[in-house]
Every structure is written in C-alpha cells, then in structure tokens.
Backbone bond lengths (Angstrom), bond angles and torsions (degrees), N, CA, C in turn:
res aa  C-N    CA-C-N  psi(-1)  N-CA   C-N-CA  omega(-1)  CA-C   N-CA-C  phi
1 M - - - 1.459 - - 1.535 108.70 -
2 V 1.310 116.36 130.18 1.452 121.87 -178.80 1.529 109.75 -79.59
3 S 1.326 116.89 129.65 1.451 120.73 179.13 1.533 109.23 -70.53
4 P 1.325 117.67 142.88 1.459 119.31 179.26 1.519 111.45 -66.90
5 M 1.324 115.89 146.16 1.467 120.57 177.99 1.528 109.27 -67.51
6 P 1.333 118.13 139.17 1.452 119.16 175.77 1.517 110.60 -64.49
7 P 1.330 118.19 152.39 1.462 119.99 -175.53 1.535 110.84 -67.84
8 D 1.332 115.22 147.29 1.464 121.17 177.21 1.519 111.70 -76.14
9 F 1.315 117.37 -19.97 1.464 120.95 -175.26 1.528 108.21 -146.87
10 E 1.332 115.06 132.78 1.478 119.46 178.73 1.519 108.94 -145.42
11 E 1.323 115.04 125.93 1.469 120.78 175.79 1.510 108.29 -89.07
12 L 1.346 115.17 115.75 1.453 121.26 -175.60 1.521 113.17 -88.27
13 D 1.331 116.44 -28.25 1.468 120.09 178.60 1.516 109.35 -160.71
14 Y 1.328 113.94 147.01 1.467 122.49 179.53 1.511 107.33 -140.50
15 Q 1.359 116.67 121.28 1.461 120.00 -177.68 1.522 109.36 -138.56
16 E 1.333 115.28 144.17 1.459 120.65 170.00 1.529 107.77 -91.24
17 T 1.331 117.37 126.89 1.453 122.07 -178.24 1.533 109.09 -127.23
18 P 1.344 117.24 166.61 1.478 119.45 176.63 1.520 113.42 -60.16
19 L 1.330 117.64 -21.17 1.468 121.15 179.03 1.517 112.86 -93.72
20 G 1.335 117.34 -1.50 1.450 121.15 -178.89 1.518 112.03 123.26
21 T 1.329 116.35 -177.46 1.453 121.21 179.85 1.516 110.59 -68.06
22 L 1.329 115.73 130.62 1.474 121.92 -178.64 1.523 108.41 -114.75
23 I 1.337 115.42 126.57 1.471 120.61 -176.65 1.519 109.28 -130.16
24 L 1.322 114.70 133.29 1.465 121.64 168.87 1.516 107.30 -110.73
25 R 1.304 117.02 124.20 1.456 120.02 -179.39 1.517 111.52 -136.62
26 R 1.309 114.39 159.09 1.455 122.17 179.67 1.525 108.27 -123.10
27 R 1.315 116.21 131.21 1.455 121.00 179.52 1.526 109.70 -123.51
28 R 1.297 116.00 148.20 1.460 121.31 174.41 1.524 107.20 -112.01
29 L 1.334 115.80 118.58 1.458 120.83 -176.66 1.517 110.27 -93.79
30 R 1.324 116.74 99.69 1.452 120.95 -178.49 1.524 111.68 -61.53
31 S 1.342 115.78 -31.67 1.472 119.68 -178.37 1.531 112.18 -71.67
32 L 1.341 117.10 -13.12 1.474 122.11 179.64 1.522 109.98 -119.09
33 D 1.315 116.46 48.10 1.460 122.69 176.05 1.530 111.92 58.54
34 D 1.331 116.51 41.59 1.458 123.21 177.36 1.538 112.69 61.67
35 L 1.323 115.25 32.07 1.462 119.76 179.67 1.526 110.12 -61.28
36 E 1.327 115.71 134.14 1.459 121.65 179.18 1.539 108.39 -92.41
37 V 1.324 116.12 123.62 1.457 122.06 -175.34 1.527 110.25 -123.96
38 Y 1.325 115.62 132.51 1.470 121.63 176.24 1.522 108.25 -102.40
39 E 1.341 115.51 138.51 1.451 120.68 -177.09 1.536 109.71 -133.74
40 I 1.342 115.14 144.05 1.462 121.96 174.00 1.526 107.33 -116.30
41 I 1.327 116.54 127.12 1.449 122.22 179.01 1.518 107.68 -121.53
42 L 1.318 116.42 131.21 1.457 122.28 176.19 1.508 108.17 -122.85
43 G 1.328 116.29 118.51 1.466 119.45 -175.83 1.515 110.51 62.36
44 E 1.338 114.87 -122.40 1.473 120.48 -178.36 1.528 111.86 -99.56
45 G 1.336 117.77 0.96 1.450 119.16 -172.90 1.517 113.98 -120.62
46 Y 1.340 115.43 152.31 1.454 121.52 173.53 1.514 109.73 -77.41
47 L 1.318 116.58 131.91 1.449 120.47 172.81 1.531 110.79 -92.31
48 M 1.325 116.72 -41.08 1.454 119.26 -175.22 1.510 110.90 -164.36
49 S 1.323 115.42 151.14 1.457 122.39 174.13 1.521 107.97 -137.78
50 S 1.322 116.18 138.32 1.473 119.83 178.22 1.531 111.87 -70.66
51 L 1.339 117.32 -5.53 1.449 120.83 174.64 1.522 111.49 -76.22
52 F 1.336 115.80 -23.80 1.464 121.33 -177.19 1.533 108.91 -125.69
53 T 1.304 116.93 94.94 1.457 120.69 -177.16 1.533 112.61 -126.78
54 T 1.343 117.49 -0.49 1.462 121.08 -175.59 1.531 111.45 -56.93
55 V 1.324 117.41 -44.20 1.461 120.09 -174.11 1.526 110.57 -75.49
56 E 1.325 117.37 -36.39 1.471 120.27 176.68 1.526 110.97 -59.79
57 I 1.331 115.73 -40.33 1.466 120.11 177.86 1.522 110.81 -70.95
58 A 1.327 116.15 -42.38 1.465 120.62 179.49 1.524 111.20 -61.30
59 L 1.318 117.37 -33.95 1.457 121.14 179.41 1.524 110.64 -53.83
60 A 1.314 117.18 -47.65 1.461 121.33 178.95 1.522 111.47 -72.98
61 N 1.319 116.76 -45.89 1.473 119.71 -175.36 1.523 112.83 -63.85
62 L 1.346 117.30 -42.95 1.451 120.60 -179.24 1.530 111.20 -66.63
63 A 1.347 115.98 -40.50 1.459 119.34 -179.44 1.535 111.03 -66.23
64 L 1.319 117.40 -48.96 1.467 119.99 -175.27 1.523 111.54 -69.27
65 A 1.339 116.71 -26.43 1.458 119.73 178.37 1.525 112.26 -66.93
66 L 1.325 117.72 -20.00 1.447 121.37 179.92 1.531 112.40 -81.32
67 L 1.321 116.92 -14.46 1.448 120.68 176.79 1.529 109.95 -84.33
68 P 1.331 118.85 143.10 1.460 120.95 -177.23 1.526 112.38 -53.38
69 A 1.327 116.22 135.15 1.463 121.00 -176.46 1.517 111.82 -58.88
70 E 1.341 116.66 -30.78 1.460 119.70 -177.83 1.533 112.61 -80.70
71 K 1.322 117.35 -9.55 1.464 120.60 -178.41 1.510 109.58 -75.15
72 R 1.320 117.67 126.18 1.467 123.02 -177.14 1.519 110.73 -118.13
73 E 1.312 114.99 175.80 1.476 121.95 179.11 1.520 110.27 56.05
74 L 1.327 116.74 49.01 1.449 120.46 -178.24 1.518 110.80 -75.15
75 S 1.312 115.10 140.97 1.468 121.48 173.61 1.523 107.95 -110.46
76 V 1.321 116.80 132.37 1.462 122.35 -175.02 1.518 109.25 -132.52
77 A 1.336 115.52 138.52 1.468 122.49 172.66 1.526 108.17 -115.61
78 V 1.309 115.46 137.88 1.468 121.51 178.71 1.520 108.21 -122.19
79 G 1.317 116.47 129.39 1.442 121.05 173.19 1.519 110.19 -97.60
80 G 1.335 116.21 111.33 1.463 120.86 -178.21 1.508 111.51 103.80
81 L 1.330 117.00 116.63 1.468 122.27 -179.17 1.513 110.68 -91.33
82 G 1.321 117.72 -51.32 1.464 120.77 -178.10 1.507 112.80 54.09
83 L 1.314 117.48 -132.84 1.454 122.21 178.52 1.529 111.02 -86.59
84 G 1.330 117.93 -3.97 1.450 120.56 169.19 1.514 116.61 95.33
85 Y 1.328 119.86 10.07 1.466 119.83 -172.79 1.532 112.20 -73.55
86 T 1.333 118.20 -33.96 1.451 119.30 176.06 1.529 110.45 -68.51
87 A 1.324 116.43 -42.40 1.473 120.58 177.83 1.528 110.02 -61.80
88 Q 1.316 117.77 -44.42 1.457 120.63 -179.99 1.524 111.11 -61.54
89 A 1.329 117.15 -42.52 1.469 120.50 -178.99 1.525 110.05 -63.30
90 A 1.337 117.49 -39.82 1.461 119.97 177.89 1.523 111.29 -64.60
91 L 1.320 116.50 -41.82 1.461 120.60 -178.43 1.533 111.84 -69.23
92 K 1.308 118.19 -20.96 1.464 120.14 177.28 1.516 112.00 -73.32
93 D 1.320 117.30 -16.29 1.460 120.65 175.54 1.521 108.17 -80.65
94 S 1.315 117.36 114.37 1.467 121.52 -173.49 1.523 112.49 -64.34
95 R 1.343 117.12 -15.81 1.467 119.39 179.20 1.514 112.14 -76.46
96 V 1.330 117.81 -18.28 1.464 121.67 -177.51 1.516 109.60 -76.19
97 S 1.319 116.30 116.93 1.459 121.29 -179.97 1.506 112.64 -99.73
98 E 1.343 117.24 -20.52 1.459 119.99 179.59 1.511 109.92 -151.35
99 L 1.341 115.29 132.73 1.449 122.54 178.41 1.511 108.91 -126.36
100 V 1.317 116.63 125.75 1.460 123.38 175.43 1.529 107.46 -111.26
101 V 1.341 117.59 120.14 1.447 122.00 -179.88 1.518 109.35 -111.68
102 V 1.324 116.79 118.15 1.456 122.53 -178.41 1.512 109.41 -98.19
103 E 1.323 116.87 122.45 1.455 123.11 -178.45 1.520 109.33 -131.66
104 A 1.337 116.44 126.36 1.459 120.86 -176.83 1.525 113.04 -74.37
105 L 1.312 118.05 -27.21 1.457 121.71 -174.63 1.528 110.61 -100.01
106 P 1.329 118.12 111.18 1.471 119.31 179.73 1.510 112.93 -60.85
107 E 1.347 116.32 -25.93 1.463 119.63 179.29 1.525 110.91 -62.21
108 V 1.328 117.27 -37.85 1.473 121.21 -179.89 1.525 110.19 -67.15
109 I 1.332 116.69 -42.47 1.458 119.79 175.62 1.535 109.60 -61.02
110 G 1.319 116.64 -40.62 1.465 120.72 178.19 1.513 112.86 -60.61
111 W 1.325 118.19 -36.99 1.465 120.66 178.36 1.520 110.66 -60.81
112 H 1.315 116.72 -38.97 1.469 120.18 179.65 1.529 110.76 -70.54
113 R 1.305 116.60 -43.98 1.461 119.20 -177.52 1.529 111.52 -69.08
114 K 1.330 116.71 -30.88 1.474 121.02 177.23 1.519 111.53 -86.86
115 E 1.343 116.94 -3.95 1.470 123.92 178.94 1.517 112.04 60.68
116 L 1.342 114.93 40.21 1.458 120.38 175.30 1.535 111.27 -81.55
117 V 1.328 117.09 -15.72 1.456 122.12 179.74 1.533 108.16 -113.58
118 P 1.339 117.85 153.65 1.467 120.41 -171.81 1.516 114.82 -57.41
119 L 1.337 119.07 -35.70 1.457 121.23 -176.26 1.529 112.99 -94.63
120 G 1.315 116.94 2.94 1.454 120.10 -175.22 1.522 114.21 -56.33
121 K 1.322 116.57 -49.52 1.465 120.16 -177.72 1.519 110.67 -63.54
122 E 1.316 116.80 -44.81 1.469 121.56 -177.58 1.521 111.26 -61.68
123 I 1.317 117.36 -43.86 1.467 120.55 -174.07 1.510 111.90 -76.70
124 H 1.322 117.78 -50.36 1.470 117.46 -172.99 1.518 112.32 -75.59
125 N 1.331 117.59 -14.14 1.469 119.81 176.31 1.525 113.39 -93.88
126 D 1.322 117.49 -4.67 1.460 120.27 179.02 1.517 108.75 -77.03
127 P 1.322 119.53 118.57 1.463 121.31 -176.06 1.522 114.37 -63.93
128 R 1.319 117.19 -15.00 1.475 119.90 178.98 1.527 111.43 -82.45
129 C 1.318 117.69 -10.10 1.475 121.67 -169.25 1.519 111.47 -109.82
130 R 1.330 115.60 133.92 1.458 121.06 172.52 1.535 108.51 -123.94
131 L 1.330 115.83 130.31 1.455 122.18 176.75 1.533 107.36 -97.94
132 I 1.333 116.70 121.32 1.445 122.23 -174.15 1.529 109.09 -118.04
133 E 1.324 116.06 125.01 1.452 119.89 175.36 1.535 108.92 -78.95
134 G 1.313 116.84 122.15 1.452 120.91 -179.01 1.512 111.74 176.96
135 D 1.330 115.04 163.30 1.444 121.86 176.73 1.532 108.40 -89.94
136 F 1.312 117.23 111.26 1.453 122.22 -177.56 1.531 111.12 -52.38
137 F 1.328 117.32 -42.92 1.460 121.34 -173.76 1.535 111.12 -72.25
138 S 1.317 117.49 -36.69 1.463 119.59 174.85 1.524 110.40 -67.54
139 L 1.323 117.06 -40.20 1.461 119.88 178.85 1.529 111.30 -66.86
140 A 1.355 116.61 -36.95 1.463 120.38 178.59 1.527 110.80 -64.83
141 A 1.313 117.17 -30.41 1.461 120.81 179.13 1.525 112.01 -86.67
142 G 1.322 116.47 -7.83 1.449 121.03 -176.32 1.511 113.49 -114.99
143 Q 1.337 115.31 -119.83 1.466 121.97 -172.14 1.510 114.24 -97.26
144 G 1.329 116.76 10.01 1.465 118.74 175.38 1.509 113.98 99.83
145 F 1.338 115.69 -170.88 1.450 121.60 -164.98 1.519 115.11 -101.41
146 D 1.321 117.14 -3.09 1.467 120.36 -179.32 1.523 108.53 -116.76
147 P 1.340 118.30 103.30 1.470 119.78 -178.45 1.526 113.04 -62.69
148 E 1.324 117.10 -20.59 1.448 119.82 178.55 1.525 112.95 -80.73
149 E 1.340 115.87 -14.84 1.464 119.91 -177.42 1.536 108.67 -147.21
150 P 1.329 117.98 79.14 1.473 120.75 -179.16 1.532 111.70 -55.61
151 G 1.324 115.25 138.97 1.452 120.97 179.72 1.518 114.89 80.28
152 R 1.302 117.74 3.41 1.468 121.31 -176.79 1.526 111.63 -61.32
153 C 1.336 115.73 144.08 1.453 121.38 176.12 1.523 111.37 -101.61
154 F 1.327 115.87 154.46 1.457 122.73 -179.12 1.534 109.92 -126.29
155 D 1.311 114.47 161.31 1.470 120.23 175.25 1.523 111.42 -79.28
156 A 1.333 116.41 -28.19 1.468 119.89 178.00 1.513 108.78 -150.66
157 I 1.328 114.83 141.46 1.474 122.16 173.55 1.524 106.42 -124.91
158 L 1.309 116.19 122.03 1.456 123.60 -174.88 1.522 108.47 -114.77
159 L 1.329 117.75 130.08 1.460 121.48 -174.89 1.522 110.78 -122.23
160 D 1.322 115.99 125.31 1.471 122.67 178.11 1.522 107.66 -143.94
161 I 1.326 116.06 76.03 1.462 119.98 -179.17 1.530 110.64 -127.73
162 D 1.349 116.55 -69.45 1.458 119.97 179.89 1.519 110.74 -71.49
163 H 1.333 115.54 157.84 1.460 120.09 -179.79 1.528 111.67 -69.37
164 S 1.328 116.13 -30.87 1.464 122.24 178.30 1.522 107.10 -169.92
165 P 1.344 118.47 172.71 1.474 118.74 177.51 1.524 113.48 -62.94
166 R 1.317 117.14 -17.93 1.484 120.45 178.02 1.516 113.75 -104.88
167 N 1.317 115.85 -29.07 1.472 121.26 -178.00 1.517 108.34 -100.75
168 L 1.339 116.07 90.85 1.447 122.60 -171.35 1.532 110.96 -97.66
169 I 1.321 115.52 148.71 1.458 119.91 173.44 1.518 110.90 -68.91
170 H 1.336 115.50 -35.23 1.476 120.48 177.52 1.519 108.53 -145.10
171 E 1.332 115.92 140.87 1.466 120.63 -176.49 1.518 113.44 -62.76
172 R 1.331 117.61 -23.26 1.456 118.86 -179.17 1.538 112.73 -68.32
173 H 1.318 117.15 -11.16 1.462 121.20 177.42 1.530 111.19 -77.27
174 Q 1.335 118.08 -13.38 1.458 121.61 -170.78 1.519 113.48 -56.04
175 G 1.313 117.23 -37.44 1.470 120.34 -177.31 1.525 113.58 -60.77
176 F 1.303 117.45 -23.86 1.465 120.44 178.94 1.513 110.95 -66.50
177 Y 1.340 116.64 -36.11 1.470 121.16 -175.28 1.524 110.43 -88.47
178 S 1.315 114.57 58.37 1.455 123.23 -178.60 1.514 108.35 -145.22
179 L 1.334 116.89 169.47 1.463 119.57 178.73 1.518 110.79 -59.82
180 S 1.322 116.51 -46.37 1.463 118.69 -177.99 1.520 111.74 -65.70
181 G 1.357 116.87 -37.86 1.456 120.22 -179.94 1.529 111.76 -66.58
182 L 1.330 116.34 -42.77 1.463 119.51 -179.28 1.529 111.40 -72.95
183 R 1.319 117.21 -34.10 1.466 118.97 176.20 1.524 110.94 -65.64
184 R 1.311 116.41 -37.72 1.470 119.85 176.50 1.522 109.79 -64.63
185 L 1.320 117.37 -42.37 1.454 120.61 177.02 1.521 110.85 -60.00
186 R 1.321 117.39 -44.01 1.459 121.25 -179.43 1.523 111.86 -57.56
187 S 1.335 116.79 -30.74 1.459 120.00 -178.26 1.529 112.21 -66.28
188 F 1.330 116.77 -13.28 1.470 120.83 179.33 1.536 111.96 -101.04
189 L 1.330 116.30 15.18 1.458 120.47 178.45 1.539 110.10 -114.90
190 H 1.323 114.89 141.90 1.459 121.12 173.79 1.534 109.17 -68.32
191 P 1.324 118.12 162.75 1.469 119.97 170.39 1.534 110.14 -53.46
192 R 1.327 114.84 135.90 1.473 123.81 -175.48 1.523 112.14 69.80
193 G 1.332 116.69 8.62 1.459 120.75 179.89 1.521 111.77 -67.00
194 I 1.334 115.78 157.22 1.463 123.34 -173.21 1.522 110.73 -114.18
195 F 1.329 115.98 134.20 1.455 122.27 165.15 1.524 107.41 -110.90
196 A 1.336 116.71 129.53 1.461 121.02 179.13 1.527 108.15 -134.04
197 M 1.336 115.51 142.57 1.467 120.15 -177.11 1.508 111.00 -142.84
198 W 1.336 114.72 139.43 1.464 121.78 175.84 1.513 110.31 -87.82
199 S 1.329 116.19 145.59 1.457 121.82 171.93 1.519 108.89 -143.39
200 D 1.300 116.88 139.89 1.451 121.22 179.52 1.522 111.86 -84.81
201 D 1.348 116.72 -6.34 1.456 121.81 -178.94 1.539 110.41 -100.97
202 P 1.329 117.75 165.86 1.460 120.44 171.76 1.540 110.18 -62.21
203 P 1.332 118.29 164.99 1.462 120.52 179.30 1.529 111.81 -52.42
204 D 1.318 115.64 133.85 1.441 124.00 -178.32 1.531 108.74 -99.45
205 E 1.344 117.41 114.23 1.457 120.81 -174.75 1.528 111.97 -60.89
206 N 1.318 117.42 -39.58 1.461 119.65 -179.75 1.526 111.12 -63.60
207 F 1.317 116.38 -41.62 1.478 118.89 179.11 1.511 110.95 -70.12
208 E 1.328 116.58 -36.45 1.475 119.65 176.81 1.523 109.87 -62.32
209 D 1.332 117.54 -38.95 1.471 120.63 177.88 1.533 111.11 -62.94
210 L 1.336 116.65 -40.89 1.461 120.30 177.51 1.531 110.85 -62.37
211 L 1.317 116.13 -45.17 1.476 119.73 179.59 1.526 110.63 -59.49
212 R 1.334 116.77 -41.37 1.469 119.84 -178.51 1.520 112.41 -67.39
213 E 1.312 116.98 -26.31 1.460 119.62 177.37 1.523 111.87 -75.35
214 V 1.313 117.10 -23.92 1.466 121.47 -174.69 1.533 111.88 -101.61
215 F 1.325 117.29 -35.07 1.469 122.54 -175.26 1.525 109.65 -119.01
216 P 1.340 118.08 139.61 1.458 120.60 179.78 1.503 114.17 -72.34
217 L 1.323 117.49 -26.35 1.467 121.84 -178.95 1.533 109.32 -124.54
218 T 1.322 116.36 121.75 1.467 119.55 179.78 1.527 109.33 -139.65
219 E 1.317 114.85 156.75 1.464 121.05 179.25 1.511 108.57 -160.05
220 S 1.330 115.49 144.94 1.460 121.60 173.70 1.526 108.39 -114.81
221 R 1.315 116.50 119.34 1.469 121.29 -178.74 1.528 109.13 -104.56
222 I 1.308 116.45 130.61 1.469 122.26 171.48 1.531 107.15 -87.56
223 V 1.309 116.50 124.34 1.463 121.69 178.17 1.524 108.51 -113.51
224 T 1.323 116.22 122.83 1.452 120.90 -179.74 1.529 109.75 -102.18
225 F 1.318 115.27 152.42 1.463 120.60 179.70 1.520 108.91 -155.15
226 P 1.327 116.79 149.74 1.465 119.75 -179.02 1.525 111.67 -71.39
227 N 1.325 114.70 141.35 1.462 121.36 174.43 1.531 107.43 -115.98
228 P 1.342 116.57 90.77 1.469 119.10 -174.47 1.524 113.37 -67.76
229 L 1.313 117.69 -19.28 1.470 119.87 178.88 1.517 111.78 -71.74
230 Q 1.330 116.20 -31.67 1.459 121.20 -179.78 1.519 113.08 -109.12
231 G 1.333 116.29 -9.29 1.458 119.97 -179.63 1.510 113.32 69.06
232 I 1.329 116.80 34.44 1.460 121.32 -178.08 1.539 108.47 -135.16
233 E 1.356 114.41 171.79 1.454 121.39 169.92 1.517 108.17 -95.34
234 S 1.321 116.71 126.28 1.446 121.47 175.97 1.524 110.27 -100.82
235 Q 1.329 115.86 165.75 1.464 120.82 -176.98 1.519 110.97 -136.92
236 S 1.313 115.31 146.50 1.459 122.78 169.22 1.514 107.54 -137.86
237 T 1.323 115.57 174.30 1.475 121.59 -178.30 1.504 110.16 -119.25
238 V 1.336 116.21 139.84 1.450 121.64 168.38 1.527 107.14 -117.46
239 Y 1.324 116.03 117.10 1.457 122.00 174.71 1.530 108.89 -86.14
240 L 1.329 116.22 134.17 1.462 122.52 179.49 1.513 109.10 -125.36
241 A 1.314 117.14 133.21 1.464 121.81 178.85 1.523 108.71 -142.69
242 Q 1.330 115.87 137.75 1.474 120.68 -175.10 1.522 110.51 -126.36
243 C 1.330 114.93 137.91 1.463 121.10 176.39 1.523 110.58 -73.87
244 S 1.313 115.46 163.59 1.455 120.55 175.29 1.516 109.48 -82.22
245 D 1.333 116.50 175.69 1.481 121.62 179.88 1.522 109.92 -65.00
C-alpha cells in the first residue's frame, strides 16, 4: 500500500491579535526537494520564513563578534522571538550566560512552548533563556527589558521586529527611531555594549545619522543570502552600534 503524500500546505495556528490576524503555517516546497518551510504571517504581511534565516542569524553573530573574545558571562536581550533563529544563534555563543527574549504576541511564545515550531524545544528548554511577553518598544521607553530587574543593563540588545526604520509594523513604534528613543535604549547597555538591528531595506542615511549621534561607533552591514524561489541573491541590512567605555 502506497503511503499518502504529506500535504503541501498546513495551517498550524490561526489567531486574532491586536496587531491583526496571526497565522503559523507549514509548507512543503516540491521544487526544493520537498523542503519543509515554516512561515509566520501577520495581517497582510510576512513576518518570517524558515527559508530565509541568514540575516536573523547574522544579527546575533555580528553583534556578539564585536564584544571582546575574553569577555564572559554575557547578557543579551532580543526584541522579537519569531521562529527563534536570532535567539538560537545567540545561545550558540558559549559566552552567553543569559538571554532575555521580549515578544509582544503571547501566541508566538506559545508556539515555542508547545513545540509547534522547529526551534521551540531547543529554545524554551535552554536554562539560559527566558521568554518574556511584552512590547519591546514600551519597555525600551520605560524600565527596560527584564521585569525581574528594572533598569538592568545588557552586553548586547538585538532588535528584529519592524521591517525597517521606516516600514513599521505599528505606528506607535515610531518614537523608538529618534534621538530620545535611541538614547534611552543606550541607557540599558553596559560600557562597550552593542545595539544591533535588522532591516529589510538598504541602509537608511537618516537612521545612520541618528545612530552616530547616540553611539561613538556605528556600522551598517549588507548581508546577502540566496533566494531560491526567485533564483536571485537578496539583501538585508544589519545596523551595528557600540557604546563607549
């Protein structure tokens, strides 16, 4: 008896949220040797696909590489959990002793705890990692990212939420992309601490100027990655900014 072919498309979860309809789905791409791909859709837009994770991983790797190799017991905060690839990359660095991941949508945290996504078991079972339900931007403007220790500083803060400094998921995030917003963020970093942010757009000169006013060392890295669906190389930006001593 021939076993039935697995479905090409499966909706794993569907939720109505304050930010719009949230969907987790799994697709099998026959054109890519039956590759299994997980996708998150919010409203009308894609938030993340497991087919494209190069930049999410680079976000953590590029930021942590700027910290001295001999520095240990690193504390890291991540804004945005998604499918977990930035968090996983940070946890792969043996110097990281504590990771705080801030996620606004409790449904996304639930996917990891229920192991509906590929990295769920690995991330939520790592004793160094805490998943915190909260609005990263509200916390950045307030008492910081660790509810157990208000005002706490980190060695690195990694942000992967909005599509770019101009293309926001919600307009209320706009205040973060300002001098006052970035200065407040800097207050939650240790000396020589790193702020890193993903953007799907090319480097934004206005945002680069803001970073230079707040941080003494800044850089915009173009990260390329293959797009097998279109047969091209795609690009994203990772902004890097470092505090002074």
